[in-house]
C-alpha positions in Angstrom: 33.2 89.4 -31.9 30.0 87.9 -30.7 27.2 89.5 -28.9 27.9 90.1 -25.2 24.5 89.0 -24.4 25.9 85.7 -25.0 27.4 85.2 -21.7 25.8 82.7 -19.4 26.7 84.5 -16.1 23.5 86.7 -16.6 21.9 83.5 -15.6 23.8 82.5 -12.1 22.2 83.8 -9.2 24.6 86.6 -8.6 23.9 87.9 -11.5 19.8 87.4 -10.6 20.4 89.2 -7.7 22.3 92.0 -9.2 19.2 92.1 -11.7 17.3 92.7 -8.7 18.6 95.4 -6.7 18.9 97.3 -10.5 15.1 96.9 -11.2 14.6 97.7 -7.4 16.1 101.1 -7.4 15.4 102.1 -11.1 11.3 101.9 -9.7 11.7 103.6 -7.2 11.6 107.2 -8.7 8.6 105.8 -11.5 5.2 104.5 -11.5 6.4 102.2 -14.3 6.6 98.0 -13.7 10.1 96.4 -15.3 9.7 93.0 -15.9 13.4 91.3 -17.0 13.6 87.6 -18.6 16.7 86.1 -19.4 16.6 82.7 -21.4 19.3 80.5 -22.3 17.5 80.0 -25.9 14.3 81.1 -27.5 14.0 77.8 -29.0 15.0 74.2 -28.6 16.2 74.6 -32.4 15.6 70.3 -32.4 15.5 69.9 -35.9 19.1 71.8 -36.4 20.6 69.4 -33.8 19.7 66.5 -35.9 20.3 67.6 -39.0 24.1 68.4 -37.9 24.3 64.7 -36.8 22.8 63.6 -40.1 25.4 65.5 -41.5 28.6 64.4 -39.6 27.0 60.7 -39.7 27.1 61.2 -43.5 30.6 62.8 -44.1 32.2 60.5 -41.6 30.8 57.2 -43.8 31.8 58.3 -47.1 35.4 59.7 -45.8 35.6 56.1 -43.7 34.2 54.3 -46.9 37.4 55.2 -49.1 40.2 55.3 -46.5 39.0 51.5 -46.6 38.2 51.0 -50.1 41.7 52.5 -51.1 43.6 50.9 -48.3 42.0 47.1 -47.7 39.6 47.0 -51.1 37.0 45.9 -49.2 34.9 48.5 -47.3 32.4 47.0 -44.4 29.2 48.7 -44.9 27.6 48.0 -41.7 30.7 48.1 -39.9 30.8 51.9 -41.2 27.4 53.1 -40.7 27.7 51.6 -37.4 30.5 53.8 -36.6 29.0 56.8 -39.2 25.5 56.4 -36.7 27.9 56.7 -33.9 29.7 59.7 -35.0 26.7 61.1 -35.8 24.9 60.8 -32.3 28.1 62.3 -30.9 27.5 65.5 -33.3 24.4 65.7 -31.8 25.2 65.7 -28.3 27.6 68.2 -28.6 25.4 70.5 -30.5 22.8 70.0 -28.0 25.5 70.9 -25.2 27.6 73.8 -27.1 25.8 77.0 -27.8 29.2 77.8 -30.2 28.1 74.6 -32.3 24.4 75.3 -32.7 24.9 78.4 -33.7 27.3 77.5 -36.7 23.8 75.0 -37.7 21.1 77.6 -36.8 20.1 80.5 -39.4 20.7 84.1 -38.3 17.3 84.7 -39.2 15.2 82.2 -38.1 17.2 82.6 -34.7 16.2 87.1 -34.7 12.3 85.4 -35.5 12.7 82.7 -32.5 13.3 86.0 -30.2 11.0 88.3 -31.4 8.1 85.2 -31.1 9.3 84.4 -27.6 9.5 88.0 -26.7 5.7 88.7 -27.1 4.6 85.6 -25.9 6.9 86.0 -22.5 4.7 89.7 -22.3 1.5 88.4 -21.8 2.8 85.7 -19.7 4.2 88.0 -17.1 0.6 89.8 -17.0 2.7 92.6 -18.5 -0.4 94.4 -19.6 -1.8 93.7 -16.1 -0.7 96.8 -14.4 -3.2 99.5 -12.9 -1.4 102.1 -14.9 -0.5 99.7 -18.5 3.1 101.1 -17.6 5.0 98.1 -17.4 8.3 97.3 -19.9 9.8 94.4 -20.4 13.3 93.7 -20.9 13.8 90.0 -22.4 17.1 88.7 -23.3 18.2 85.2 -25.0 21.2 83.8 -24.1 22.6 81.8 -27.1 21.1 84.1 -29.7 22.6 87.2 -27.9 20.0 89.1 -28.7 17.3 90.9 -26.8 13.7 93.1 -26.7 11.9 96.0 -24.7 8.8 96.0 -25.3 6.0 98.3 -23.4 2.7 98.5 -22.7 -0.2 101.0 -24.1 0.4 103.8 -21.4 4.1 103.5 -22.0 4.2 103.6 -25.7 2.0 106.3 -25.7 4.5 108.9 -23.9 7.4 108.0 -24.4 8.7 107.5 -28.0 9.6 104.1 -29.6 12.7 106.3 -31.0 13.6 106.6 -27.0 12.9 103.4 -25.7 15.4 101.9 -29.3 17.9 103.7 -27.7 17.9 102.2 -24.3 17.6 98.9 -26.2 20.8 99.7 -28.8 22.8 100.6 -25.4 22.7 97.4 -24.4 23.0 95.6 -27.3 26.2 97.5 -28.3 27.6 97.9 -24.7 31.5 96.6 -24.8 31.4 95.9 -21.3 30.1 92.5 -19.3 26.7 92.0 -19.9 25.6 92.0 -16.6 27.0 95.5 -16.9 25.2 96.4 -19.7 21.7 94.8 -18.4 22.2 97.2 -15.4 22.8 100.1 -17.4 19.8 99.6 -19.6 17.6 99.0 -16.7 18.5 102.3 -14.8 18.0 104.1 -17.9 15.1 102.9 -18.6 13.5 104.3 -15.2 15.4 107.4 -15.8 13.5 107.5 -19.3 10.1 106.4 -17.8 9.8 108.5 -14.7 10.0 111.9 -17.0 6.3 110.8 -18.3 5.7 108.4 -15.5 6.8 109.6 -11.8 6.4 108.4 -8.5 3.6 108.9 -6.4 3.0 108.3 -2.8 1.2 105.4 -1.7 2.2 103.8 -5.4 2.5 100.1 -5.2 5.1 97.0 -6.4 2.6 95.3 -8.7 4.9 92.7 -10.0 7.9 90.9 -8.4 11.7 93.0 -9.0 13.6 89.1 -9.6 14.2 88.6 -13.0 12.7 85.2 -14.4 14.6 82.6 -16.0 12.5 80.9 -18.6 13.3 77.9 -20.4 12.7 77.0 -23.9 
């Protein structure tokens, strides 16, 4: 069974509104700032798409060659090459547009590394280290790979044990229901956890927008 985080409905406007409400609710009890970034994918994986097309083209060329060889005895190499190129182009297009096919051609380790690298970049892109108390947390979700990362700024790391933050992430990754519900639960759990060490004070200012951000690779 695939990861529930592969559900592209989390990228919909309705999904974004639900997550925005969840973030606002979680931040109501803590001075921590929560950033949720959703990515259709963490990389374009263009090389894998081209390789898939090339593999299909080669297979089609060889298959058609032998079919013509045994049926007519005179394969037309140029015509077969044209047919193979068309098949390869169609395959590359299909792989680029269909996440389920993409995952067949991308090694799991490569996807894992792409998500980790993208999450680290997003942490700084979204100014997560520029809050007054240095207690922001980034929840990064990459839909194609079905993976997520939870990154915390320095003060949050110091006061909240990494193991407890990992529990929030593990609960999200192991959630059995819809992806959007798992994200809402994770945000709520993160809010309760952070409120223990960083309760919201009077006059606390919301330093970062609550609305989730969609990041294209």
